[in-house]
LOKEMI-698305 format. One record per residue (C-alpha): residue in three letters; y, x, z. Coordinates in pm, 1 decimal, always signed. Last residue first. Layout:
N
+------+----------+----------+----------+
| code |        v |        u |        w |
+------+----------+----------+----------+
|  Ala |        Y |        X |        Z |
...
+------+----------+----------+----------+
% end
This chain:
209
+------+----------+----------+----------+
| code |        v |        u |        w |
+------+----------+----------+----------+
|  Gly |  -4503.0 |   +325.4 |  +1201.7 |
|  Glu |  -4480.2 |   +598.8 |   +938.4 |
|  Ala |  -4100.6 |   +575.2 |   +924.0 |
|  Ala |  -4076.9 |   +569.2 |  +1301.9 |
|  Ala |  -4288.6 |   +884.1 |  +1325.8 |
|  Ala |  -4067.0 |  +1059.5 |  +1071.5 |
|  Gln |  -3759.2 |   +942.7 |  +1260.7 |
|  Thr |  -3884.9 |  +1091.1 |  +1585.4 |
|  Ala |  -3979.8 |  +1416.0 |  +1411.4 |
|  Thr |  -3631.2 |  +1446.5 |  +1264.8 |
|  Glu |  -3477.1 |  +1376.2 |  +1604.5 |
|  Arg |  -3689.5 |  +1651.7 |  +1756.4 |
|  Val |  -3583.0 |  +1892.8 |  +1481.4 |
|  Ala |  -3216.2 |  +1806.3 |  +1538.1 |
|  Val |  -3252.9 |  +1870.3 |  +1911.3 |
|  Lys |  -3414.3 |  +2205.7 |  +1836.0 |
|  Ala |  -3121.0 |  +2293.2 |  +1608.9 |
|  Gly |  -2879.6 |  +2228.6 |  +1895.3 |
|  Glu |  -3073.1 |  +2471.0 |  +2110.0 |
|  Arg |  -3077.4 |  +2727.4 |  +1829.0 |
|  Asp |  -2702.1 |  +2724.4 |  +1774.1 |
|  Gly |  -2676.8 |  +3045.2 |  +1570.5 |
|  Ser |  -2443.3 |  +2904.6 |  +1304.2 |
|  Ala |  -2714.3 |  +2917.1 |  +1036.4 |
|  Val |  -2959.3 |  +2748.3 |  +1273.0 |
|  Leu |  -2703.0 |  +2473.0 |  +1338.1 |
|  Gln |  -2645.0 |  +2419.6 |   +966.5 |
|  Glu |  -3014.4 |  +2395.2 |   +889.4 |
|  Gly |  -3073.6 |  +2154.0 |  +1177.5 |
|  Val |  -2789.8 |  +1926.6 |  +1065.3 |
|  Lys |  -2930.9 |  +1924.8 |   +711.4 |
|  Asn |  -3274.2 |  +1829.8 |   +841.9 |
|  Trp |  -3110.5 |  +1555.5 |  +1048.8 |
|  Arg |  -2953.6 |  +1423.5 |   +726.0 |
|  Ala |  -3278.9 |  +1413.4 |   +532.7 |
|  Ile |  -3462.3 |  +1250.2 |   +824.4 |
|  Ala |  -3187.8 |   +989.5 |   +871.2 |
|  Glu |  -3199.6 |   +896.4 |   +502.4 |
|  Lys |  -3575.5 |   +848.4 |   +522.9 |
|  His |  -3548.6 |   +649.8 |   +847.8 |
|  Lys |  -3283.1 |   +398.2 |   +745.9 |
|  Gly |  -3325.7 |   +188.3 |  +1061.3 |
|  Ala |  -2950.6 |   +123.9 |  +1087.7 |
|  Gln |  -2933.0 |   +313.4 |  +1417.2 |
|  Gln |  -3097.8 |   +615.0 |  +1259.1 |
|  Tyr |  -2878.5 |   +600.2 |   +950.2 |
|  His |  -2571.6 |   +603.5 |  +1175.3 |
|  Glu |  -2711.6 |   +886.2 |  +1386.7 |
|  Ala |  -2770.1 |  +1094.6 |  +1073.5 |
|  Leu |  -2416.3 |  +1013.4 |   +957.0 |
|  Arg |  -2276.8 |  +1120.9 |  +1293.2 |
|  Arg |  -2474.6 |  +1444.9 |  +1272.5 |
|  His |  -2355.8 |  +1524.1 |   +920.5 |
|  Ala |  -1995.1 |  +1462.6 |  +1028.2 |
|  Leu |  -2050.9 |  +1678.4 |  +1337.6 |
|  Val |  -2170.3 |  +1969.0 |  +1124.5 |
|  Tyr |  -1845.1 |  +2005.0 |   +929.2 |
|  Asp |  -1949.8 |  +2254.0 |   +660.4 |
|  Pro |  -1939.6 |  +1998.5 |   +377.5 |
|  Thr |  -1573.0 |  +1901.4 |   +430.2 |
|  Glu |  -1477.4 |  +1704.5 |   +117.0 |
|  Glu |  -1823.7 |  +1564.5 |    +42.1 |
|  Ile |  -1902.0 |  +1537.1 |   +412.8 |
|  Leu |  -1584.1 |  +1336.0 |   +473.1 |
|  Lys |  -1670.4 |  +1114.2 |   +175.4 |
|  Asn |  -2019.4 |  +1050.7 |   +308.9 |
|  Leu |  -1881.3 |   +980.7 |   +655.1 |
|  Phe |  -1628.7 |   +730.0 |   +522.4 |
|  Ala |  -1882.9 |   +548.6 |   +305.1 |
|  Glu |  -2134.7 |   +519.5 |   +589.3 |
|  Val |  -1877.9 |   +390.0 |   +836.7 |
|  Gln |  -1735.8 |   +159.9 |   +568.3 |
|  Ser |  -2077.2 |     -0.9 |   +520.8 |
|  Asp |  -2101.5 |    -54.3 |   +895.5 |
|  Gln |  -1777.5 |   -252.7 |   +919.8 |
|  Ser |  -1883.1 |   -457.9 |  +1221.8 |
|  Arg |  -1522.2 |   -469.4 |  +1346.7 |
|  Ser |  -1597.2 |   -275.8 |  +1663.3 |
|  Ala |  -1798.6 |    -36.1 |  +1447.9 |
|  Leu |  -1495.2 |    +45.6 |  +1234.4 |
|  His |  -1274.6 |   +129.7 |  +1533.4 |
|  Ser |  -1561.3 |   +321.1 |  +1696.1 |
|  Leu |  -1594.4 |   +530.2 |  +1379.0 |
|  Tyr |  -1218.9 |   +587.2 |  +1383.5 |
|  Asn |  -1217.4 |   +705.6 |  +1744.3 |
|  Asp |  -1523.3 |   +922.9 |  +1688.5 |
|  Leu |  -1356.1 |  +1105.4 |  +1402.1 |
|  Glu |  -1020.4 |  +1147.8 |  +1576.0 |
|  Ala |  -1187.4 |  +1268.7 |  +1896.9 |
|  Lys |  -1402.7 |  +1517.1 |  +1706.2 |
|  Ala |  -1098.7 |  +1652.5 |  +1522.6 |
|  Lys |   -913.7 |  +1676.2 |  +1854.5 |
|  Ala |  -1196.5 |  +1878.9 |  +2007.0 |
|  Asp |  -1210.2 |  +2106.8 |  +1702.5 |
|  His |   -837.8 |  +2186.3 |  +1702.9 |
|  Gly |   -866.9 |  +2501.0 |  +1490.7 |
|  Leu |   -571.0 |  +2410.1 |  +1270.0 |
|  Arg |   -798.1 |  +2348.2 |   +971.6 |
|  Leu |  -1024.4 |  +2130.7 |  +1186.0 |
|  Asn |   -725.9 |  +1929.0 |  +1307.3 |
|  Leu |   -613.1 |  +1895.0 |   +947.1 |
|  Gln |   -953.0 |  +1766.9 |   +832.0 |
|  Val |   -994.0 |  +1504.5 |  +1103.4 |
|  Leu |   -638.3 |  +1376.7 |  +1068.5 |
|  Arg |   -666.2 |  +1382.6 |   +691.0 |
|  Met |   -963.7 |  +1148.3 |   +693.6 |
|  Arg |   -791.4 |   +906.5 |   +930.7 |
|  Ala |   -482.5 |   +904.6 |   +711.8 |
|  Ala |   -689.0 |   +823.8 |   +402.5 |
|  Glu |   -884.0 |   +551.7 |   +584.9 |
|  Asp |   -581.4 |   +352.9 |   +699.3 |
|  Asn |   -758.1 |   +111.7 |   +939.0 |
|  Pro |   -531.8 |   +190.7 |  +1235.7 |
|  Val |   -213.6 |   +107.9 |  +1039.5 |
|  Leu |    +97.3 |   +184.2 |  +1246.3 |
|  Ser |    -58.7 |   +422.7 |  +1499.2 |
|  Arg |   -270.2 |   +591.8 |  +1233.6 |
|  Val |    +34.6 |   +628.1 |  +1009.0 |
|  Gln |   +223.6 |   +795.7 |  +1293.4 |
|  Glu |    -64.4 |  +1037.0 |  +1344.2 |
|  Tyr |    -58.1 |  +1103.8 |   +970.7 |
|  Ala |   +304.9 |  +1212.8 |   +991.5 |
|  Arg |   +237.6 |  +1438.4 |  +1289.9 |
|  Leu |    -53.3 |  +1604.9 |  +1109.9 |
|  Ala |   +161.5 |  +1667.0 |   +804.2 |
|  Glu |   +412.0 |  +1842.2 |  +1031.7 |
|  Gln |   +137.1 |  +2063.6 |  +1173.9 |
|  Trp |    -11.2 |  +2133.9 |   +831.2 |
|  Asp |   +305.0 |  +2277.2 |   +678.5 |
|  Leu |   +124.4 |  +2412.2 |   +373.8 |
|  Lys |   +431.2 |  +2321.3 |   +162.4 |
|  Gln |   +212.9 |  +2097.1 |    -54.4 |
|  Leu |    +65.8 |  +1949.8 |   +262.0 |
|  Asp |   +413.2 |  +1878.8 |   +399.3 |
|  Ile |   +507.3 |  +1702.2 |    +76.1 |
|  Asp |   +197.4 |  +1482.6 |    +98.4 |
|  Ala |   +276.4 |  +1409.5 |   +463.6 |
|  Ile |   +620.7 |  +1278.8 |   +368.5 |
|  Ser |   +471.3 |  +1059.2 |    +96.9 |
|  His |   +209.1 |   +928.6 |   +339.4 |
|  Leu |   +489.0 |   +854.2 |   +585.6 |
|  Ile |   +659.6 |   +646.7 |   +317.6 |
|  Gln |   +344.2 |   +443.7 |   +257.6 |
|  Ala |   +291.7 |   +398.8 |   +630.7 |
|  His |   +638.7 |   +250.4 |   +674.4 |
|  Trp |   +566.2 |    -10.9 |   +407.2 |
|  Ser |   +216.6 |    -71.7 |   +551.0 |
|  Ala |   +367.5 |   -149.0 |   +890.8 |
|  Asp |   +575.3 |   -437.9 |   +762.3 |
|  His |   +947.4 |   -406.2 |   +713.7 |
|  Glu |  +1223.6 |   -563.7 |   +921.7 |
|  Thr |  +1565.0 |   -400.8 |   +922.4 |
|  Ser |  +1770.6 |   -184.2 |  +1157.9 |
|  Glu |  +1503.9 |    +85.7 |  +1184.2 |
|  Ala |  +1488.2 |    +88.8 |   +802.8 |
|  Leu |  +1780.3 |   +332.0 |   +784.9 |
|  Arg |  +1589.2 |   +586.3 |   +990.9 |
|  Leu |  +1279.5 |   +549.4 |   +773.5 |
|  Val |  +1480.0 |   +574.6 |   +452.7 |
|  Lys |  +1657.2 |   +883.0 |   +587.4 |
|  Glu |  +1320.3 |  +1047.2 |   +647.5 |
|  Tyr |  +1218.8 |   +979.3 |   +287.3 |
|  Ala |  +1542.5 |  +1135.4 |   +163.6 |
|  Glu |  +1486.9 |  +1444.0 |   +380.5 |
|  Arg |  +1137.6 |  +1484.5 |   +233.1 |
|  Ala |  +1275.0 |  +1467.8 |   -120.7 |
|  Glu |  +1542.8 |  +1725.2 |    -36.5 |
|  Asp |  +1284.2 |  +1963.7 |   +103.4 |
|  Leu |  +1057.3 |  +1904.8 |   -195.9 |
|  Gln |  +1304.7 |  +1984.7 |   -470.3 |
|  Ala |  +1040.3 |  +1990.3 |   -745.9 |
|  Leu |  +1279.4 |  +1802.0 |   -980.0 |
|  Arg |  +1023.4 |  +1521.0 |   -993.4 |
|  Tyr |  +1024.2 |  +1514.4 |   -611.9 |
|  Tyr |  +1404.3 |  +1509.2 |   -598.5 |
|  Val |  +1410.4 |  +1208.7 |   -830.8 |
|  Asp |  +1135.9 |  +1034.4 |   -632.8 |
|  Ala |  +1332.4 |  +1085.4 |   -311.4 |
|  Leu |  +1636.7 |   +935.7 |   -482.3 |
|  Glu |  +1430.5 |   +635.1 |   -589.7 |
|  Leu |  +1318.0 |   +587.1 |   -230.7 |
|  Tyr |  +1677.6 |   +625.1 |   -111.7 |
|  Asn |  +1774.0 |   +366.6 |   -373.6 |
|  Ala |  +1532.4 |   +114.2 |   -226.8 |
|  Ser |  +1662.8 |   +186.0 |   +122.1 |
|  Ala |  +2023.5 |   +134.4 |    +11.1 |
|  Glu |  +1928.4 |   -197.5 |   -145.3 |
|  Asp |  +1759.6 |   -309.1 |   +174.2 |
|  Val |  +2048.9 |   -186.8 |   +386.9 |
|  Arg |  +2332.3 |   -364.1 |   +207.9 |
|  Gly |  +2559.6 |   -329.0 |   +510.2 |
|  Gln |  +2866.0 |   -253.9 |   +299.5 |
|  Ala |  +2885.4 |   +104.5 |   +428.5 |
|  Thr |  +2514.5 |   +146.3 |   +349.2 |
|  Met |  +2566.8 |    +26.5 |     -7.5 |
|  Gln |  +2857.2 |   +265.6 |    -63.6 |
|  Asp |  +2667.7 |   +560.8 |    +83.5 |
|  Ile |  +2367.0 |   +476.2 |   -133.0 |
|  Leu |  +2586.8 |   +476.7 |   -445.8 |
|  Arg |  +2727.7 |   +816.6 |   -346.9 |
|  Thr |  +2372.5 |   +951.0 |   -310.2 |
|  Arg |  +2276.1 |   +806.5 |   -649.3 |
|  Ala |  +2563.9 |   +985.6 |   -817.8 |
|  Glu |  +2477.8 |  +1314.8 |   -646.7 |
|  Pro |  +2106.4 |  +1294.0 |   -726.4 |
|  Asp |  +2159.5 |  +1275.3 |  -1105.5 |
|  Leu |  +1811.5 |  +1213.1 |  -1249.2 |
|  Pro |  +1891.8 |   +858.7 |  -1366.2 |
|  Ser |  +2191.6 |   +979.2 |  -1568.1 |
+------+----------+----------+----------+
% end
């Protein structure tokens, strides 16, 4: 009876009592999967949390912990508990700074919660992290994906325009600055739109030169 949570729970208790922590952890993960397939999300989340607590006495790499935290965050998102999902992704970010999925969610969840300053900080922090490792192609890919999933986020368009500008991709920078200007005009930020227009003109001149 692989979908019998009670039997698996008793097995885990036996393994834990015998100090077989790795085996108990593996069965906790299977138990969480059972609960998930049964659509018992609260129980699945509790099982994942128990795995993390049990693993405190053993050695696992950061990616192992991050994978479990992703599962917890996924459940929180399904339950629309954005604040708890945010906390889980913050832990992932601390464990695995280059986890792109967690970084994306941190920006998006902060925006959804109305934490615009935190969203900006998360975005700029990750872009700086990538730049410090000369991962320019990942900067472009990340920003494009963020824009695809969050098209109204003006700062993402602006950061991509700046990235193209610094890379000497004048045509791409012009197109992106135009988009920034359109969004700022629509939001009533005329001063910001003027800056975007000036940047567009600068790039146009650079492209001609």
